[in-house]
C-alpha positions in Angstrom: 99.4 85.0 81.0 95.9 86.3 80.8 94.5 87.5 77.5 90.8 87.0 78.2 88.8 87.9 81.2 85.2 88.7 82.3 84.4 92.2 83.6 81.8 93.2 86.1 78.6 94.3 84.5 76.4 94.9 87.5 77.0 98.5 88.6 75.9 98.0 92.2 78.2 95.0 92.6 81.0 97.1 91.2 80.3 100.0 93.5 79.8 97.8 96.6 82.9 95.7 96.3 85.4 98.4 95.1 84.0 101.4 96.9 84.0 103.6 93.8 81.5 104.9 91.3 81.9 102.9 88.1 82.3 104.7 84.8 79.3 105.4 82.6 80.8 103.1 80.0 81.6 99.7 81.5 82.9 98.3 78.2 82.4 94.7 77.2 81.7 91.8 79.5 84.2 89.5 77.8 87.5 91.3 77.2 90.4 90.6 74.9 93.4 92.8 74.2 92.4 96.1 72.6 88.9 96.0 74.0 87.6 98.8 76.3 87.3 97.8 79.9 87.6 99.6 83.3 90.3 100.1 85.8 90.5 101.8 89.2 93.3 104.1 90.3 93.9 106.6 93.2 92.2 109.9 92.5 94.9 112.3 91.3 93.6 114.9 93.8 93.2 112.6 96.8 95.9 114.4 98.8 94.4 117.9 98.6 92.5 117.5 101.8 89.1 118.0 100.2 86.5 115.6 101.6 84.5 115.8 98.4 87.4 114.2 96.5 87.1 110.4 96.7 90.2 108.2 97.3 89.6 106.1 94.2 88.3 106.7 90.7 87.3 104.3 88.0 88.0 105.0 84.4 87.4 103.3 81.0 90.6 102.3 79.1 92.0 99.8 76.6 93.0 96.4 77.8 96.7 96.5 76.8 99.0 99.3 77.9 99.8 102.0 75.4 102.9 103.9 76.4 103.1 107.7 75.8 105.6 107.3 72.9 103.6 104.8 70.9 102.5 106.0 67.4 99.1 104.2 67.8 97.1 101.7 69.9 98.1 98.6 68.1 100.5 97.7 70.9 97.6 96.5 73.0 97.9 93.1 71.3 101.2 92.6 73.0 101.0 94.7 76.3 98.0 93.2 78.0 100.2 91.5 80.6 103.4 92.8 82.2 106.0 90.5 83.8 106.5 92.1 87.2 110.2 90.9 87.2 111.0 93.0 84.2 108.4 95.8 84.1 110.8 98.3 85.6 113.1 98.0 82.5 110.8 97.1 79.6 110.2 100.1 77.4 106.5 99.5 77.3 106.0 99.5 81.0 109.0 101.2 82.7 107.5 104.7 82.8 104.3 103.4 84.4 106.3 101.3 86.9 108.7 104.2 87.7 105.9 106.6 88.4 103.9 103.9 90.4 100.9 104.2 88.1 99.2 101.4 90.0 95.6 100.3 89.3 93.1 97.7 90.1 91.4 95.8 87.3 87.9 94.6 88.4 87.1 91.1 87.1 84.5 88.3 87.6 86.9 85.7 86.2 89.9 85.1 84.1 90.4 82.4 81.4 93.5 80.2 81.0 94.3 77.4 78.5 94.1 73.9 80.0 96.3 71.6 78.0 95.7 68.4 79.9 93.5 67.0 77.2 96.3 67.5 74.6 94.9 70.7 73.2 94.0 74.2 74.6 90.7 74.2 76.3 89.7 77.5 78.1 89.2 77.1 81.8 87.3 79.8 83.8 89.0 80.8 87.0 87.3 82.8 89.7 87.3 83.3 93.5 85.9 80.4 95.5 83.7 82.7 97.6 82.1 84.3 94.5 83.5 87.7 95.1 85.0 89.9 92.3 88.7 89.8 91.7 90.8 92.9 92.0 93.8 92.4 89.8 97.0 94.5 90.2 97.9 96.5 87.1 99.6 99.5 85.7 97.8 102.3 83.8 99.0 104.8 81.2 97.7 107.9 79.4 98.3 108.3 75.7 97.6 111.2 73.4 96.7 110.4 69.8 98.0 112.5 66.8 94.4 114.0 66.7 94.7 115.1 70.3 92.4 112.4 71.8 93.3 111.2 75.3 93.2 107.4 75.7 93.8 105.6 78.9 95.0 102.0 79.0 96.1 99.3 81.4 97.9 96.0 81.8 97.8 93.1 84.3 100.9 92.3 86.3 102.0 88.7 86.4 104.3 86.5 88.5 105.7 83.0 88.2 103.3 80.2 89.1 105.4 77.1 88.6 104.7 76.1 92.2 101.2 77.4 92.5 98.8 74.4 93.4 96.1 75.6 90.9 97.7 77.8 88.3 100.6 75.5 87.5 98.1 73.3 85.6 97.6 75.8 82.8 99.5 76.6 79.7 101.6 74.1 77.7 103.9 71.5 79.4 107.4 72.8 79.4 106.4 76.4 79.4 106.8 78.7 82.4 103.6 79.0 84.3 102.4 82.5 85.0 99.5 84.0 86.9 98.0 87.5 87.4 98.4 89.2 90.8 95.1 89.1 92.6 95.1 91.6 95.5 93.5 90.9 98.9 90.6 93.4 99.5 92.4 94.7 102.6 95.4 95.8 100.4 93.6 97.7 97.7 94.4 101.1 99.0 97.9 100.1 100.0 98.6 99.1 96.4 97.1 102.3 94.9 99.1 104.4 97.3 102.4 102.5 97.2 105.5 104.1 95.7 107.7 102.3 93.1 110.1 101.1 95.7 107.3 99.1 97.3 105.7 97.7 94.1 107.4 94.3 94.2 106.1 93.6 97.8 102.6 93.2 96.4 103.7 90.7 93.7 102.5 87.6 95.7 100.5 84.6 94.6 96.9 84.4 95.7 96.1 81.4 97.9 95.0 78.4 95.7 92.4 77.3 98.3 90.6 80.6 97.7 90.3 80.1 94.0 88.4 77.7 91.8 88.6 76.6 88.2 85.5 75.4 86.3 86.2 72.0 84.7 86.2 72.5 81.0 84.4 70.2 78.6 86.2 68.7 75.6 84.2 71.1 73.3 85.5 74.1 75.3 82.3 74.9 77.2 82.0 74.9 81.0 80.4 72.3 83.1 
């Protein structure tokens, strides 16, 4: 499960890789649940036939999905990841899954705890070719009691017990999980897919196209 990741701070890199104008507010570089980050969704008017309307749009939202029925945004502490196997029935995620509120979460890297030293040491995981990650997620729209509209998002995860790289993280005896990293060629497919097709995208990213920086004992990176 991923509770910490690095966002893309270079606007041109964001624009070039994801083919969308980044929001004015890119949020923080290091993101934890409840922090403001960005996500990309299909533009709500992409089907109107107007060439001036882009296929994708990027928005600022909270890392951690806030369902429409939540009384506040405190749920972000628990909803930053959604298990793809149960997202369709879990109260926090089922509406977003049912309505195929798919999004892509731009990231430079994610962090996972490496327990091989006997204690949790954060390991930075990125793509081997240095490209940004596009992580599959769900988004939601929440209206506060004061009338403020707040967007939020969660990362979808899958089992990683057999993944050559991601199986090394988290405690021994615990199920291994990993976020769903989308191939670039499938970005639009994911954003346009209906709910009946969502599970088809829940595939592990090839381990030979990923890399993990070896952590030092003090938790810094080599």
